[in-house]
N, C-alpha and C positions, 0 to 999 in steps of 0.2 A: 798534174794528174789528169787522166782522160775522163773528165766529168761528162763530157758530151756523149760518151758511149753509154752511160747509164740513163741520161735524161732524154735524149732526142726521140727514142721510140715513143715514149709517153707524150712528149710535148708536141710532136708533129701530128700525132693522131688527134689530140685535143684541140689543136689549132683549127682543124676542120670543123670542130663543134663549138668554136668560140662564140660567146654571146655577142649579138649584134648591138646590144645596148651597153654603153660604157657604165661601169660602176663609178658613181660620182664621188669625188673626194675633194676636200678643200685643198687648193694648191698650197704648197709650203711657202711660207713667207721668208724673206731674207732680211738680215740686218747686218750692217757693216760693223765690224770690229776695228779693222784697219784696212784701208783701201787705197791703192795706188792706180792712177789712170792707165798706165801701160798694161795692166792686167784685167781691164774691163772685159775683154773678149773671153778670157778664161772664166771670169765670174759669170758672165752671161751663159756660157756653155754649161757650167755646173748647175745654174738655176734651171735651165732647160731640161737637163737630165733628171733633176730632182722632180720636176713636174711629171715627166714621162714615166718615172719609176716609182712615184709615190714615196719618196724618201723624206723622212721627218726632219733630219738634221745632218749637217755636214760641217766639218772644220777643215780649213784649207791653209796650207803654209807653202810659200815659195822662197827658195834660197838662191842667191847669186854670190859666188865667191865665198867670202867668209861672213856674209850677213844674211839675216832673214829680211827680205824686202817686201813681203806681202803676207798679211794674215787676214782671214775673213771667216766669219761664222754665218751659216745659212740655216733657215728654218728654226727648229726648236731643239734644245738639248734635252728637254723633258716635256711631257704633255702639259700644255698651258704655260710653258716657261719661255725664257728668252733664247736667243740664238747662242750656240756654243761660243765661249770665249777662247782665245788662244791657249789658255791654261786648263780648259775643260778636259779631264781624262776620258779616254775611250779604251775599250779592249782593242788590241791591235792584231789579234790572231797570229797568223804565221809570219808577220813581220818580226815576231820574236826570234825566228830562226837566225836572222842576221846578227842579233845580239849574242846568241849562243855561239855562233861561228866566230864572232869577234872575241868572245871570252876564251875560246879554245886557242885562237891564234895568239892572244896575249900570253897564255901559258906556254905556247910553243916558244915565243921569244924570251920567256923567262927561264927556259930550259927545263920545264916541268912536264912537257908533253912533246912527243915526236909524232909527226903526221903519219908516218908510215909504220909506226909501231902497231902491233895487234891490239885490238880492243881489250883482250884478256890481260895485257900488261897492267892496265888500270882497273879493270873489273874482272878479277880472276874467276869469279863465279859465272861469268857470261857464257851461255850456251844457246845454240839453236838445234833443231833436230839433226842436222848433218854435222857430225863432230869435226870433219875436215874444214867445212865452211866456218865453223866457230873459231878455229885457229887462224884462218886466213883473213878474216875481216879486220880492217885497219881503221884508224881514226879518219884518215883521208876518205875512205869509202863512205863512212857515215856523213861526212861533210858534203861530199859530192852526190849523195843519194844514189850511190852505185853498190850498196852492200848486198842487194838482193832481198832485203826485208820488204815484205809486201805492204800495200797501202791499206787494205781493208782492216787488218787488226788494229792499226793506228786509229782509224775512224771509230771502231768499236769502243776503244778506251776513252773517247771523248764523252761517252755516256756513263763512265764509271766515276762515281762521285765519292769514292773512298777518300776520306780526309785525314788519314793517319800520317804521321810525319814521314814514314819511310815508304810511302805509297809508290813512288816512281821506281824504286829498286825492286819492290815486291812484284810489281807488274812486269818489270823487265826480266826478273828471274823466271817468270812464267813462260818466257819465250823458248825455254829449253825443249819444248815439244813442237815448235813452230817450223814447218818446212818453208824453205825459201822459194820464191817464184822463179829465180834464175841464178846462175852461178855468181859468186862474189866477183864484183868488178866488171861484169859482162855488159850492163846497160843501166840506164837511169830508171829508177822508179821512185816517185815521190812518196815518202812514208814518214809519218810523225815518229815512228819507232826509232829512226836514225837520230833524231835530235833529242829524244828522251834519253837515249844512251849517252849522247854528248853532254847533256846536263849532268849526268852522273859522273862522267869523266872529269868535268870541271870541279865537282865536289871532291873527287878522289885526289886530284892533282893539287888542288889549292888548299885543302883542309877547311874550306868554308862551305856553307850551304850554297846552293845555286842562287837563291834569293839574295843572300848577303853578298855574294861575289858580284852579282850584277849591280847591286846598289853601291858597293864600295869602289868598283873598278870601272864602271861605265856611267851610271846615273850621276854619281857624285862628281867625278872630274868634268863631266859635260854640263853640269849645273841643271840637270833634268829634275827639277824639284817637284814637278807634277806627274812623275812617273812612279809606278808602284808594282809590287809583286803580289799583292793580295787585293781582293775586291773590297774587303772591309776598310782598308786604308784609303782606297780610291773613293769610296762612298763618302768618307769624311772630308775628302778634298773636292767634292762636287761631281762625282762620276756621272757622265751622261746616262740617261735611261735608254737601254737597248730596246729594240722592237723586233718581234718575229713577224714575218710576212705571212698573212693568211689570204691566199688567192689575190695577191698583189695589194692587200690592204695592211699597213703596218699596225700591229697591236703591241702596246707597251708590255714589256716583260721584265720588270725591275728585279724580280726575285729568283731568276734562274740560278741553279747551283753551278759551281765551277769545278771542273775536273783538275784538281791541283796536281795530279800526277803528270799532266800534260804541260806544266808550266814552262819547261825549256823549249817546247815545240810550238806553243801558240797561246799562252795565257798572260803575257805581260800587258801592262796598261800604261798608256802614255798620252800626251797631249800633242796637238799640232805644233805648238811652239817648241816643245822639248824635242820632238822628232826633227824639227828644223835644225836644232843644234847638232843632233846626231848626224844629219846629212852633211852639215858643214865639216865635221871631222872626216867623213868619207870623201868629200870633195877636195880636202886640203891635206891629203897624205897623212891622215891620222891626227891632225892638230886641230884643237879648238881653243882659241885664246892662248893661254899659257900652258894648257894641258896637251900632252902628246900621248894619246891612248894606244897608239900602235905605230910601228915604223912604216915609212912609205912602201917598203918592199912587202911587208905583211898585209897592208891594205890592198896593194895590187893583187896579191895572191887570192884574197877574198873575192875580188871582182874578175878574176881570170876565168874565161869560159873553158870548161873542161869536157863536158859531155852534152850530146844532143838531148834536148828536153822539150821538144815541140809539144804544145798543147793544141787540141782542136780549136780552131778559131784564132789561134795565136801562133802560126807556124814560124819555124826558123829560130826559136828560142834555144839557148844553151844554158847550162847551169854551172855556177861556180861553187861558192861556199855560202849558202844562205841567200843567194841572189840569182835571178835570171838575167841573162845578157842577150840583147836582141839588137839587130841592125835594121834600121828603117831608112833606106837610101843611104845617105852619108852620115846619118845620125846614129850613134850608139846609145842605147838606153839600158841602164842597169836598174832592175826593178824587182819588186816582190809584192805579192798581194797576201791578204790574210783574212780568214773568215772565222767568226764565232756564230752561234745560232742567232745572235741578236746584234752583232756589230760586224763591220767590214773595214779593212784598212788597205791603203795602197801607198807606196812610196817609190820614187824613181830618181835616178841620177842621170844627168847628161854630162858626162865627164869632160868632153871636149869643150863644151860651152860653160863648164863650171856652174851648172844650175841644178836645182833639185826641187821636187814637189812632194807634198804630203797631202793625202786625202783620207779623212776619217769619217765614217758613216755610222749612225746609231740605229741601223736596221740591217737585216739580212735574211736570206733564204738560201737553200742549197744551190739554186740557180744563180745566186748573186756572184758566184765565182766567174760566171760568164758575163753577165750583164754589167756588173760593177767594175770588173777588170777592164772591160771595153771602155767604160767611162774614164777610168784612170789612165788608160793608154791615150785616150783622146786629149786629156789635160796635158799629159807629158808631151804629146805631139804639138799641141798649141804652144807650149812653153819653148819648144825647139824652133818655133817660127813656121811651122807647117800646118796645113789644114788637117783636122782629124779624119781618119778613115770613115767611110759610110758605116752606119749602124748595121751590124749583121744579126744581132739577136733581139731586134725589136719585137719579134713574134712571141717571145717568152712570156711577157706579162699577159698578153692575150691568151696564150695557151693555158696559163695558170687559171685565169678566169674561166676558160672553157671547161675546166674540170667540173664546174658547178652544173654543167648540163647533165652530168650523170645522175644525181638525185632527182633532177627535174624529169628526166626520161623515166626513172623508176616510178615516180608518182603518176606520171602520165600513163604508164603501162598498167598500174593498179587501177586507175580510173577507167581505162578502156576495158579492162577485164570485167569490172563490176557492171559496166554498161552492157557488155556482151551477155553476161549471165542474166541480167535483167530482161534483155530482149528475148533470150531463149525461154525464160519462164513465161513471159507474156505471149510468146508465139512459138510453141514447141515445134511447129512445122519448119521454123527457120534454122533448127539445129542441123549441122552438117552430118554427113555419114561417119561411120566408125573410123575408116582409114584417114580421112581428112582431119577428124577430131584428134586422133593420136599424133599425126605428123605435124599439123599446123598449130594446134592449140595445146599440145602437151610437150612433145619432145623438143621442138624448136625453141620454145620459151625456156625450157630447162637448160638447154645448151647456153643460151645468152645469159641466164642468171648465174651459171657456174663461173663465168668470167670474173665478176666482182668477188664471188665466194673464194675462188682460187687466189685472187690477189690478196684478199684479207688473210687467208691461211698462210700464204707465202710470207707475208710481212710478219705475221705472228710467230712463225717458226724461224725467222731470219736472225742471224747473229748481229745484224745491223739494225734491229728493231729500235733500240734505244737511240742510236744515232739519227735514224730517220725521223723519229718522233721529235727530236730536238731541232733538226735542220730543215725538215719538211713537215711541220706539224699539221698543216692544212691537208696535204695529200695523204699523209699517214692516217689521220682521223677519218678522212673521207673514205679511205679504203676499208677501215674497220666498220664504219657506219653503213656504207653501201653494201659491203659484203655480208654483214649481219642481216640487213634488210632483205637482201637477195636470198639468203639461206632460208629465212622464215617464210618469205613470200613464195618460194619455190614449192615448199611442202603444202602451204595453204592453198595456193592456186591450183596445184595438181589435184588436190583433194576436191576442190570445187568443180573442176572440169570433169574429173572422173564421175562425180555425182551427176553431172549433166549428161555424161555418156551413158550411165546406167538408166537415166530417165529416158534416153532415146530408144530403149528397147521396149517401151510401152506401145500399145496398139496404134497410136496415132500415125507413125510413119507407114505402117502397113495399110491403114485406111487411106492415107494419102496416095500410096502407090495404086491401090485398087481404083480410087476415084480418077486416076489419070489414064486408066485403060480404055480403049475404044468400047463403045456400047455394044458393038457386035460380038465382042469377046466375052461379054458378061452372060 
């Protein structure tokens, strides 16, 4: 998804206003769970990035061939607690999509789903606003993210916390009035709506709930005993505490609700060790130990690049089925990232080297899709034996801190106005003329104050309001607070200045003008 398009206008402006004084934070500590000397460089890189980004905790797993060769926890799994263990569950965000794609491909090999069959074969009620597009959309289009379904409605549903059992179907039925952004099959557009529908197809074709299917056909055979489909079960298993980032400071958020309707698109929970087992199956043509969860041909189809899917900052990526595929020199990297409001996940395969890596983080911000994916790519590049690319998005943490300048400027403006009014009261002769008073002291400040007011009103009326409050709570709350302050202060300040303007019509200015005339003219 083109997140950079939404963020960079704000971030670049506020980078210019960034605070010159760092916000002090205690560096994250690191504790070894299992450590092998060949991976010291990767461990050091992770620790360095944790300090740079104020990350509270990370769980790392590295796979080679059919073995997990390195496991390590860094920082804290929860405030005041120990480092994450290999078994500590984390929300994995959109890493879930590869599980959903795998489930669909299993059903294809079982003869229960056809990739090029229309979605309506499995979900007869499915409709979008365009009747022809509704009939043209296939299972393959959903898997490749080429259905034409747009990204923003999928984001909106991440703030819908309806917990009724049929929530995914009811939300998907509501797509009947949704216009597509592009013709079916025309181009890639990353949308959670695709994988929500795929989860429903898994249910329709298998006769099991999505959660039961994933447990019975993927988690179970791969011995992923610390992977879950519900937050309640994961909490009983020691779920890490997630953190929302407020101006680059992680704040624990253990009680955030979960949009269960988005389960097939981004709400599975797993541990670094379990995901290491999952990557082993992907690296070994669908086999893990004695379990064969998919044929070699089916696994290759999941990883086959089909459509251009370049993201800003990560050019050249293509998309298969729940995986991005990218070439870095002679190295092919098959990867995906995932974000929740309070967690981030990254996993990557190096098929030619038969290596894989998992990186789970218990903090996030909307900008994390850029900064943390860059870290994940750096780890994958190091695993491939190459130096990581230079950091591109190092300005983002400073830009986030820079937003704190806005309320400081508002407070400074209030203080300056009060001082100015005090001076005018003490010395009426210092008040400017009517024209300058209106232009400089009334109209210009109104224009500047309308900017935060407009931002707050735009956010208040946006269909993405709930999503932004979850994924950018700092900037969203700042917009409301600064906008509300600006609205009240605009009226109050204008009233005070107009009062001073009325006072300027008193005889003093006339007396001052007379006193300045030459004596000969008197």
